[in-house]
KOLFI-462663 format. One record per residue (C-alpha): residue in one letter; chain; x, y, z. Coordinates in steps of 0.5 Angstrom, whole numbers, m for minus. Example, Ala and Ser with C-alpha at 12.3 -4.5 7.8 and 13.67 -1.06 7.14 Angstrom:
2
+---+---+-------+-------+-------+
: r : c :     u :     v :     w :
+---+---+-------+-------+-------+
: A : A :    25 :    m9 :    16 :
: S : A :    27 :    m2 :    14 :
+---+---+-------+-------+-------+
This chain:
520
+---+---+-------+-------+-------+
: r : c :     u :     v :     w :
+---+---+-------+-------+-------+
: M : A :   m46 :   m65 :   145 :
: G : A :   m44 :   m66 :   138 :
: S : A :   m45 :   m71 :   133 :
: S : A :   m39 :   m75 :   131 :
: D : A :   m38 :   m77 :   123 :
: E : A :   m32 :   m81 :   124 :
: P : A :   m32 :   m88 :   125 :
: E : A :   m30 :   m90 :   132 :
: P : A :   m25 :   m96 :   133 :
: S : A :   m29 :  m102 :   135 :
: I : A :   m29 :  m104 :   142 :
: S : A :   m31 :  m111 :   145 :
: T : A :   m37 :  m112 :   150 :
: T : A :   m38 :  m117 :   156 :
: E : A :   m44 :  m119 :   153 :
: Q : A :   m42 :  m120 :   146 :
: P : A :   m35 :  m122 :   144 :
: L : A :   m33 :  m118 :   137 :
: L : A :   m33 :  m122 :   131 :
: T : A :   m27 :  m123 :   126 :
: S : A :   m27 :  m126 :   120 :
: S : A :   m24 :  m132 :   123 :
: T : A :   m30 :  m133 :   127 :
: P : A :   m35 :  m138 :   125 :
: Y : A :   m42 :  m136 :   125 :
: T : A :   m46 :  m141 :   130 :
: D : A :   m52 :  m140 :   134 :
: Q : A :   m47 :  m137 :   139 :
: Y : A :   m44 :  m133 :   135 :
: P : A :   m49 :  m131 :   129 :
: A : A :   m48 :  m127 :   123 :
: P : A :   m47 :  m119 :   125 :
: I : A :   m53 :  m115 :   123 :
: A : A :   m52 :  m109 :   119 :
: Y : A :   m56 :  m104 :   115 :
: T : A :   m57 :  m107 :   108 :
: H : A :   m57 :  m102 :   102 :
: S : A :   m61 :  m103 :    96 :
: P : A :   m63 :  m107 :    92 :
: R : A :   m67 :  m111 :    97 :
: P : A :   m70 :  m118 :    95 :
: I : A :   m78 :  m117 :    95 :
: R : A :   m81 :  m120 :   102 :
: D : A :   m87 :  m122 :   104 :
: L : A :   m90 :  m122 :    97 :
: P : A :   m97 :  m126 :    99 :
: F : A :   m99 :  m121 :   104 :
: L : A :   m97 :  m115 :    98 :
: L : A :  m101 :  m119 :    93 :
: L : A :  m107 :  m120 :    98 :
: F : A :  m107 :  m113 :   100 :
: L : A :  m107 :  m111 :    92 :
: L : A :  m113 :  m116 :    91 :
: L : A :  m117 :  m113 :    96 :
: S : A :  m116 :  m106 :    94 :
: L : A :  m117 :  m107 :    87 :
: S : A :  m124 :  m111 :    89 :
: T : A :  m126 :  m105 :    94 :
: F : A :  m125 :  m100 :    88 :
: A : A :  m128 :  m104 :    83 :
: I : A :  m134 :  m105 :    87 :
: G : A :  m134 :   m98 :    89 :
: F : A :  m134 :   m95 :    82 :
: L : A :  m140 :  m100 :    80 :
: A : A :  m144 :   m97 :    86 :
: L : A :  m142 :   m90 :    84 :
: A : A :  m145 :   m92 :    77 :
: R : A :  m151 :   m95 :    79 :
: R : A :  m153 :   m91 :    85 :
: N : A :  m161 :   m89 :    85 :
: P : A :  m163 :   m82 :    86 :
: D : A :  m169 :   m84 :    89 :
: K : A :  m165 :   m85 :    96 :
: T : A :  m166 :   m77 :    97 :
: L : A :  m173 :   m77 :    95 :
: V : A :  m176 :   m83 :   100 :
: T : A :  m180 :   m78 :   103 :
: S : A :  m184 :   m76 :    97 :
: F : A :  m186 :   m83 :    95 :
: R : A :  m193 :   m85 :    96 :
: Y : A :  m196 :   m92 :    96 :
: N : A :  m201 :   m93 :    90 :
: P : A :  m206 :   m99 :    92 :
: L : A :  m207 :  m100 :    84 :
: L : A :  m200 :  m101 :    82 :
: S : A :  m198 :  m104 :    89 :
: S : A :  m192 :  m100 :    89 :
: C : A :  m189 :   m93 :    91 :
: V : A :  m189 :   m88 :    86 :
: L : A :  m186 :   m81 :    86 :
: S : A :  m191 :   m75 :    89 :
: Q : A :  m190 :   m69 :    84 :
: S : A :  m194 :   m65 :    89 :
: L : A :  m189 :   m65 :    95 :
: A : A :  m183 :   m60 :    94 :
: A : A :  m177 :   m61 :    99 :
: A : A :  m176 :   m55 :   103 :
: S : A :  m169 :   m51 :   102 :
: P : A :  m165 :   m50 :   108 :
: T : A :  m163 :   m43 :   110 :
: F : A :  m157 :   m41 :   112 :
: T : A :  m155 :   m35 :   117 :
: S : A :  m149 :   m31 :   117 :
: L : A :  m145 :   m33 :   124 :
: P : A :  m141 :   m27 :   127 :
: L : A :  m137 :   m33 :   130 :
: L : A :  m134 :   m35 :   123 :
: E : A :  m131 :   m28 :   122 :
: Y : A :  m126 :   m29 :   127 :
: L : A :  m126 :   m37 :   128 :
: I : A :  m124 :   m38 :   120 :
: P : A :  m118 :   m33 :   120 :
: T : A :  m116 :   m35 :   127 :
: L : A :  m115 :   m42 :   125 :
: I : A :  m112 :   m40 :   118 :
: I : A :  m106 :   m36 :   122 :
: T : A :  m105 :   m42 :   127 :
: L : A :  m104 :   m47 :   121 :
: L : A :   m99 :   m42 :   118 :
: L : A :   m95 :   m41 :   125 :
: L : A :   m95 :   m49 :   126 :
: P : A :   m89 :   m50 :   122 :
: A : A :   m85 :   m45 :   126 :
: I : A :   m88 :   m47 :   132 :
: A : A :   m86 :   m54 :   131 :
: F : A :   m79 :   m53 :   128 :
: S : A :   m77 :   m48 :   134 :
: L : A :   m79 :   m53 :   139 :
: L : A :   m74 :   m58 :   135 :
: F : A :   m69 :   m53 :   135 :
: L : A :   m70 :   m52 :   143 :
: L : A :   m70 :   m59 :   144 :
: R : A :   m64 :   m60 :   140 :
: R : A :   m60 :   m55 :   143 :
: Y : A :   m63 :   m53 :   150 :
: A : A :   m67 :   m59 :   152 :
: K : A :   m65 :   m59 :   159 :
: H : A :   m67 :   m52 :   160 :
: L : A :   m73 :   m53 :   156 :
: I : A :   m76 :   m59 :   160 :
: Y : A :   m74 :   m56 :   167 :
: S : A :   m77 :   m50 :   166 :
: L : A :   m84 :   m53 :   163 :
: I : A :   m85 :   m58 :   168 :
: P : A :   m88 :   m53 :   173 :
: F : A :   m93 :   m51 :   168 :
: F : A :   m95 :   m58 :   168 :
: I : A :   m98 :   m57 :   175 :
: L : A :   m99 :   m49 :   174 :
: T : A :  m103 :   m49 :   167 :
: P : A :  m109 :   m54 :   169 :
: S : A :  m109 :   m51 :   176 :
: F : A :  m110 :   m44 :   173 :
: L : A :  m115 :   m46 :   168 :
: N : A :  m119 :   m50 :   173 :
: V : A :  m119 :   m44 :   178 :
: Y : A :  m121 :   m39 :   172 :
: W : A :  m127 :   m44 :   170 :
: F : A :  m130 :   m44 :   177 :
: V : A :  m129 :   m37 :   178 :
: A : A :  m132 :   m35 :   171 :
: C : A :  m138 :   m40 :   171 :
: A : A :  m140 :   m37 :   178 :
: V : A :  m140 :   m30 :   175 :
: G : A :  m143 :   m31 :   169 :
: A : A :  m151 :   m32 :   170 :
: G : A :  m152 :   m37 :   164 :
: C : A :  m147 :   m42 :   167 :
: R : A :  m149 :   m41 :   174 :
: N : A :  m156 :   m43 :   173 :
: A : A :  m154 :   m49 :   168 :
: F : A :  m149 :   m52 :   174 :
: P : A :  m151 :   m51 :   181 :
: L : A :  m146 :   m50 :   186 :
: T : A :  m145 :   m57 :   188 :
: Y : A :  m143 :   m59 :   181 :
: R : A :  m138 :   m54 :   180 :
: I : A :  m135 :   m56 :   187 :
: V : A :  m135 :   m63 :   185 :
: I : A :  m132 :   m62 :   178 :
: L : A :  m126 :   m57 :   181 :
: V : A :  m124 :   m62 :   187 :
: F : A :  m124 :   m68 :   181 :
: V : A :  m120 :   m64 :   177 :
: F : A :  m115 :   m62 :   183 :
: L : A :  m115 :   m69 :   184 :
: L : A :  m112 :   m71 :   177 :
: I : A :  m107 :   m65 :   178 :
: G : A :  m105 :   m69 :   184 :
: V : A :  m104 :   m75 :   181 :
: I : A :  m100 :   m72 :   175 :
: L : A :   m95 :   m68 :   181 :
: W : A :   m95 :   m75 :   184 :
: I : A :   m92 :   m78 :   178 :
: I : A :   m87 :   m73 :   177 :
: V : A :   m84 :   m74 :   184 :
: L : A :   m84 :   m81 :   183 :
: N : A :   m80 :   m81 :   176 :
: W : A :   m76 :   m75 :   178 :
: H : A :   m70 :   m79 :   178 :
: R : A :   m71 :   m81 :   171 :
: V : A :   m72 :   m74 :   168 :
: E : A :   m64 :   m73 :   167 :
: L : A :   m63 :   m79 :   163 :
: T : A :   m70 :   m78 :   159 :
: V : A :   m67 :   m71 :   158 :
: Q : A :   m61 :   m73 :   154 :
: I : A :   m65 :   m79 :   151 :
: V : A :   m70 :   m73 :   148 :
: Q : A :   m64 :   m69 :   146 :
: V : A :   m61 :   m75 :   142 :
: S : A :   m67 :   m76 :   138 :
: A : A :   m68 :   m69 :   137 :
: V : A :   m61 :   m69 :   134 :
: A : A :   m63 :   m75 :   130 :
: L : A :   m69 :   m72 :   127 :
: A : A :   m66 :   m65 :   126 :
: E : A :   m60 :   m69 :   122 :
: N : A :   m66 :   m72 :   118 :
: I : A :   m71 :   m66 :   118 :
: A : A :   m74 :   m67 :   111 :
: L : A :   m78 :   m73 :   115 :
: L : A :   m82 :   m67 :   118 :
: S : A :   m84 :   m65 :   111 :
: V : A :   m85 :   m72 :   107 :
: L : A :   m89 :   m76 :   112 :
: P : A :   m95 :   m71 :   113 :
: I : A :   m94 :   m70 :   105 :
: L : A :   m95 :   m78 :   105 :
: L : A :  m101 :   m78 :   110 :
: F : A :  m104 :   m73 :   106 :
: L : A :  m103 :   m77 :    99 :
: Y : A :  m106 :   m83 :   103 :
: A : A :  m112 :   m79 :   105 :
: L : A :  m113 :   m76 :    98 :
: I : A :  m112 :   m82 :    94 :
: Y : A :  m114 :   m88 :    98 :
: F : A :  m118 :   m86 :   104 :
: A : A :  m123 :   m81 :   101 :
: P : A :  m125 :   m85 :    95 :
: I : A :  m127 :   m91 :    99 :
: V : A :  m131 :   m86 :   104 :
: V : A :  m134 :   m83 :    98 :
: F : A :  m136 :   m90 :    95 :
: L : A :  m139 :   m92 :   102 :
: V : A :  m143 :   m86 :   102 :
: F : A :  m146 :   m88 :    95 :
: A : A :  m146 :   m95 :    96 :
: T : A :  m152 :   m94 :   101 :
: W : A :  m156 :   m91 :    94 :
: N : A :  m156 :   m98 :    91 :
: G : A :  m163 :  m100 :    92 :
: K : A :  m170 :   m98 :    91 :
: V : A :  m176 :   m95 :    95 :
: V : A :  m181 :  m101 :    97 :
: P : A :  m188 :  m101 :   101 :
: R : A :  m188 :  m104 :   108 :
: A : A :  m194 :  m105 :   112 :
: H : A :  m194 :  m101 :   118 :
: K : A :  m200 :  m101 :   123 :
: G : A :  m205 :  m103 :   118 :
: F : A :  m202 :   m98 :   113 :
: Y : A :  m197 :   m98 :   107 :
: E : A :  m191 :   m93 :   108 :
: C : A :  m185 :   m92 :   103 :
: V : A :  m178 :   m94 :   105 :
: W : A :  m171 :   m95 :   102 :
: R : A :  m169 :  m102 :   102 :
: E : A :  m161 :  m103 :   100 :
: A : A :  m159 :  m108 :    96 :
: K : A :  m157 :  m114 :    99 :
: W : A :  m149 :  m114 :    97 :
: V : A :  m148 :  m107 :   100 :
: Q : A :  m147 :  m110 :   107 :
: W : A :  m142 :  m114 :   105 :
: Y : A :  m139 :  m109 :   101 :
: F : A :  m139 :  m104 :   108 :
: S : A :  m135 :  m110 :   111 :
: L : A :  m130 :  m110 :   106 :
: A : A :  m129 :  m103 :   105 :
: V : A :  m129 :  m102 :   113 :
: I : A :  m123 :  m108 :   113 :
: M : A :  m119 :  m104 :   108 :
: L : A :  m120 :   m98 :   111 :
: L : A :  m117 :  m100 :   118 :
: W : A :  m112 :  m105 :   115 :
: S : A :  m109 :   m99 :   110 :
: A : A :  m109 :   m94 :   116 :
: A : A :  m105 :   m99 :   120 :
: I : A :  m100 :  m100 :   114 :
: M : A :   m99 :   m92 :   113 :
: V : A :   m97 :   m92 :   121 :
: E : A :   m92 :   m98 :   120 :
: A : A :   m90 :   m95 :   113 :
: Q : A :   m88 :   m88 :   117 :
: V : A :   m85 :   m92 :   122 :
: Y : A :   m81 :   m96 :   117 :
: V : A :   m79 :   m90 :   113 :
: I : A :   m77 :   m86 :   120 :
: S : A :   m73 :   m92 :   122 :
: G : A :   m69 :   m93 :   115 :
: T : A :   m67 :   m86 :   115 :
: V : A :   m65 :   m85 :   122 :
: A : A :   m61 :   m92 :   121 :
: Q : A :   m57 :   m89 :   115 :
: W : A :   m55 :   m83 :   119 :
: Y : A :   m53 :   m87 :   125 :
: F : A :   m49 :   m92 :   121 :
: T : A :   m47 :   m89 :   115 :
: N : A :   m41 :   m84 :   114 :
: D : A :   m42 :   m82 :   107 :
: S : A :   m45 :   m75 :   106 :
: S : A :   m47 :   m77 :    99 :
: R : A :   m51 :   m83 :   101 :
: R : A :   m54 :   m80 :   107 :
: K : A :   m57 :   m75 :   103 :
: K : A :   m61 :   m80 :    99 :
: S : A :   m63 :   m84 :   106 :
: L : A :   m70 :   m81 :   106 :
: R : A :   m71 :   m83 :    98 :
: S : A :   m68 :   m90 :    99 :
: S : A :   m72 :   m91 :   105 :
: L : A :   m79 :   m89 :   102 :
: R : A :   m77 :   m94 :    96 :
: N : A :   m76 :   m99 :   100 :
: A : A :   m82 :   m98 :   104 :
: F : A :   m86 :   m98 :    98 :
: S : A :   m83 :  m103 :    94 :
: P : A :   m79 :  m109 :    96 :
: S : A :   m81 :  m109 :   103 :
: F : A :   m88 :  m107 :   102 :
: G : A :   m91 :  m114 :   103 :
: T : A :   m87 :  m113 :   110 :
: V : A :   m91 :  m107 :   112 :
: C : A :   m97 :  m110 :   110 :
: F : A :   m96 :  m116 :   114 :
: S : A :   m94 :  m111 :   120 :
: G : A :  m100 :  m107 :   119 :
: M : A :  m105 :  m113 :   119 :
: V : A :  m102 :  m116 :   125 :
: M : A :  m102 :  m109 :   129 :
: G : A :  m109 :  m107 :   126 :
: A : A :  m112 :  m114 :   128 :
: V : A :  m109 :  m113 :   135 :
: R : A :  m112 :  m106 :   136 :
: L : A :  m118 :  m108 :   134 :
: V : A :  m119 :  m114 :   138 :
: R : A :  m116 :  m110 :   144 :
: T : A :  m122 :  m105 :   143 :
: V : A :  m127 :  m110 :   143 :
: L : A :  m124 :  m113 :   149 :
: D : A :  m124 :  m106 :   153 :
: A : A :  m131 :  m105 :   150 :
: A : A :  m133 :  m112 :   153 :
: K : A :  m130 :  m110 :   160 :
: Q : A :  m135 :  m104 :   160 :
: N : A :  m140 :  m109 :   160 :
: R : A :  m142 :  m111 :   167 :
: G : A :  m147 :  m116 :   165 :
: L : A :  m141 :  m121 :   162 :
: G : A :  m139 :  m125 :   168 :
: G : A :  m137 :  m132 :   170 :
: C : A :  m131 :  m136 :   170 :
: V : A :  m130 :  m138 :   163 :
: N : A :  m131 :  m131 :   161 :
: L : A :  m125 :  m129 :   166 :
: I : A :  m121 :  m134 :   163 :
: L : A :  m122 :  m132 :   156 :
: K : A :  m121 :  m125 :   157 :
: C : A :  m114 :  m127 :   161 :
: C : A :  m112 :  m131 :   155 :
: A : A :  m114 :  m126 :   150 :
: D : A :  m110 :  m121 :   154 :
: F : A :  m104 :  m125 :   154 :
: L : A :  m104 :  m126 :   147 :
: L : A :  m104 :  m119 :   145 :
: S : A :   m99 :  m117 :   150 :
: A : A :   m95 :  m123 :   147 :
: F : A :   m96 :  m120 :   140 :
: D : A :   m94 :  m113 :   143 :
: F : A :   m88 :  m116 :   145 :
: V : A :   m86 :  m119 :   139 :
: N : A :   m88 :  m113 :   134 :
: K : A :   m85 :  m107 :   138 :
: F : A :   m78 :  m107 :   134 :
: T : A :   m80 :  m111 :   129 :
: I : A :   m82 :  m106 :   123 :
: N : A :   m75 :  m102 :   126 :
: F : A :   m71 :  m108 :   125 :
: A : A :   m74 :  m110 :   118 :
: A : A :   m73 :  m103 :   116 :
: I : A :   m65 :  m103 :   117 :
: T : A :   m64 :  m110 :   115 :
: G : A :   m69 :  m111 :   110 :
: E : A :   m71 :  m118 :   113 :
: A : A :   m78 :  m121 :   112 :
: Y : A :   m83 :  m120 :   118 :
: C : A :   m83 :  m127 :   122 :
: S : A :   m75 :  m127 :   121 :
: S : A :   m75 :  m120 :   123 :
: A : A :   m79 :  m121 :   130 :
: K : A :   m75 :  m127 :   131 :
: M : A :   m68 :  m124 :   130 :
: T : A :   m70 :  m117 :   134 :
: Y : A :   m72 :  m122 :   140 :
: E : A :   m65 :  m125 :   140 :
: L : A :   m61 :  m119 :   139 :
: L : A :   m64 :  m116 :   145 :
: K : A :   m64 :  m122 :   149 :
: R : A :   m56 :  m123 :   147 :
: N : A :   m55 :  m116 :   149 :
: L : A :   m60 :  m116 :   156 :
: L : A :   m64 :  m110 :   153 :
: S : A :   m71 :  m109 :   154 :
: A : A :   m76 :  m111 :   148 :
: V : A :   m81 :  m105 :   151 :
: F : A :   m77 :   m99 :   151 :
: V : A :   m76 :   m97 :   159 :
: E : A :   m76 :   m89 :   158 :
: T : A :   m84 :   m88 :   157 :
: I : A :   m83 :   m82 :   161 :
: S : A :   m80 :   m79 :   155 :
: T : A :   m87 :   m79 :   152 :
: R : A :   m90 :   m77 :   158 :
: L : A :   m86 :   m71 :   158 :
: L : A :   m86 :   m69 :   151 :
: A : A :   m94 :   m70 :   152 :
: G : A :   m94 :   m65 :   158 :
: I : A :   m89 :   m60 :   154 :
: I : A :   m94 :   m60 :   148 :
: F : A :  m100 :   m59 :   152 :
: V : A :   m97 :   m53 :   156 :
: I : A :   m95 :   m50 :   149 :
: S : A :  m102 :   m51 :   146 :
: S : A :  m105 :   m48 :   153 :
: L : A :  m101 :   m42 :   153 :
: Y : A :  m103 :   m41 :   145 :
: A : A :  m110 :   m42 :   147 :
: I : A :  m110 :   m37 :   152 :
: L : A :  m106 :   m32 :   148 :
: V : A :  m111 :   m32 :   143 :
: Y : A :  m117 :   m32 :   148 :
: A : A :  m114 :   m25 :   150 :
: I : A :  m113 :   m22 :   143 :
: L : A :  m120 :   m24 :   141 :
: W : A :  m123 :   m21 :   148 :
: A : A :  m119 :   m14 :   147 :
: V : A :  m121 :   m13 :   139 :
: S : A :  m128 :   m17 :   139 :
: A : A :  m135 :   m16 :   142 :
: L : A :  m136 :   m24 :   142 :
: G : A :  m138 :   m27 :   149 :
: T : A :  m138 :   m34 :   150 :
: E : A :  m136 :   m36 :   143 :
: L : A :  m129 :   m34 :   145 :
: Y : A :  m128 :   m40 :   149 :
: L : A :  m130 :   m44 :   143 :
: I : A :  m125 :   m41 :   138 :
: A : A :  m120 :   m42 :   144 :
: S : A :  m122 :   m49 :   145 :
: L : A :  m121 :   m51 :   137 :
: T : A :  m115 :   m47 :   137 :
: W : A :  m112 :   m51 :   142 :
: L : A :  m114 :   m58 :   139 :
: L : A :  m111 :   m56 :   133 :
: L : A :  m105 :   m54 :   136 :
: M : A :  m105 :   m61 :   140 :
: V : A :  m106 :   m65 :   134 :
: V : A :  m101 :   m63 :   130 :
: L : A :   m96 :   m62 :   135 :
: S : A :   m98 :   m69 :   138 :
: Y : A :   m96 :   m72 :   131 :
: F : A :   m89 :   m68 :   132 :
: V : A :   m88 :   m72 :   138 :
: Y : A :   m90 :   m79 :   135 :
: V : A :   m85 :   m78 :   130 :
: L : A :   m80 :   m76 :   135 :
: D : A :   m82 :   m82 :   139 :
: N : A :   m81 :   m87 :   133 :
: V : A :   m74 :   m83 :   132 :
: V : A :   m72 :   m85 :   140 :
: D : A :   m74 :   m93 :   138 :
: A : A :   m70 :   m93 :   132 :
: V : A :   m64 :   m90 :   135 :
: Y : A :   m65 :   m95 :   141 :
: I : A :   m65 :  m101 :   136 :
: C : A :   m59 :   m98 :   132 :
: Y : A :   m55 :   m98 :   139 :
: A : A :   m57 :  m105 :   140 :
: I : A :   m54 :  m107 :   133 :
: D : A :   m48 :  m103 :   135 :
: R : A :   m47 :  m107 :   142 :
: D : A :   m48 :  m114 :   138 :
: R : A :   m43 :  m112 :   133 :
: G : A :   m38 :  m109 :   139 :
: D : A :   m38 :  m103 :   135 :
: V : A :   m39 :   m95 :   137 :
: G : A :   m43 :   m92 :   131 :
: K : A :   m44 :   m86 :   135 :
: D : A :   m40 :   m85 :   142 :
: Y : A :   m44 :   m80 :   145 :
: I : A :   m51 :   m84 :   144 :
: H : A :   m47 :   m90 :   147 :
: Q : A :   m45 :   m86 :   153 :
: I : A :   m53 :   m84 :   154 :
: Y : A :   m56 :   m91 :   152 :
: A : A :   m51 :   m95 :   156 :
: Q : A :   m55 :   m92 :   163 :
: L : A :   m61 :   m95 :   161 :
: P : A :   m62 :  m101 :   166 :
: K : A :   m61 :  m108 :   163 :
: S : A :   m66 :  m113 :   162 :
: R : A :   m65 :  m120 :   166 :
: N : A :   m72 :  m123 :   164 :
: H : A :   m70 :  m126 :   157 :
: G : A :   m71 :  m133 :   159 :
: S : A :   m75 :  m135 :   154 :
: S : A :   m80 :  m132 :   149 :
: P : A :   m87 :  m131 :   152 :
: V : A :   m90 :  m133 :   145 :
+---+---+-------+-------+-------+
């Protein structure tokens, strides 16, 4: 399945007639949507200014907190109450005990193992991308049985190893072990049932995953630039605010407090510290959501230029122009989208926590929860492809949300991508790869070292590291799928065929007949 760089002849669709220069732009025939190259106008400027103002305030107060920190914070236990002075004074007779550290044999094997895994991660990720691009069908169909075999093997191995080991056998009675064994097998049965239930969609999912792998391979620089972008954000923005939060707690003084007829010395923070904590935490959440939306913007803009542009010289600069657009004219839109998504996720987290509290009941609470769930679903519905559309057209956030909904409604496409099974398949693949790698690490260390139960810890940390990195790879691939989907929708709306083989695959998706009106 190769890509076609030559422009295909325009075709008309039954849902949307092909526009010509003589066709007037009305509500029935809107202006055709296309990728907007630079220069782009500045969008959503108030949200950009608000983010910059709050960020500058957070950093300014943070530097002030760092400069005014009180070192007595670390010496609170050395203060004693002086009744003559009616205050707490430092007792020079108390000396802090210096902590002692012991050398653990575990670190001798853990650190080299994690370093080797980090060095192998790029090769593993690029190899997986190559296999998904060229042999997606063979890879997915060959690994699907391991979705069941791998957790089954680990479950049985754990049960047998715990029965053999005296420490584990004493810590977990046989009844508990059997309950855990049966529970895990029930979960495996649920996974098997999901696979069987969605088996008819696997073939289409394989093709969609392969298309996204081709698009990502054509823009391979995304896999290196996006982690660098994330690292710079953590280094320049996230880490300093965390440091400011730590030293903000050092702003205060040691004061006496009456307790059971006696006075004790305690640390009292300055009153403004709690307000600064609120501001800093809000900015951490907002900035993290902005970084997520910025990555989606960069991915969508880069993939869209690959999809619509046949000029090779312009395509070479696609990633650079997407970065420039994301952090220059459209940064206000990214901030707006990050604020909306951050607020939705925060409210959803609060609602999920409230649902766990069985003390909350009553008809009013039930109605409020239903209304909140409806509003959150509406926001998810509107925002699903908003940032993708903004990355392609350069429109503001609100107009992008409106135009995206109308675009999908005109072409009978779903606003929520139907092939969520692709995410589950990719998650299963990286789980199997990480588990097999962890088992290999365990076998090698068991053969060359004298470690005991520490082997399980090293293998688990290795598995976790590989899962986190490969999950980021799957995250990028999922966003490529969404970007290609919205590009396909634009093609259908214009009556064009930018990539013929993509149209042949995405045309197999079921049409949505539920676009009567917006739920918002």
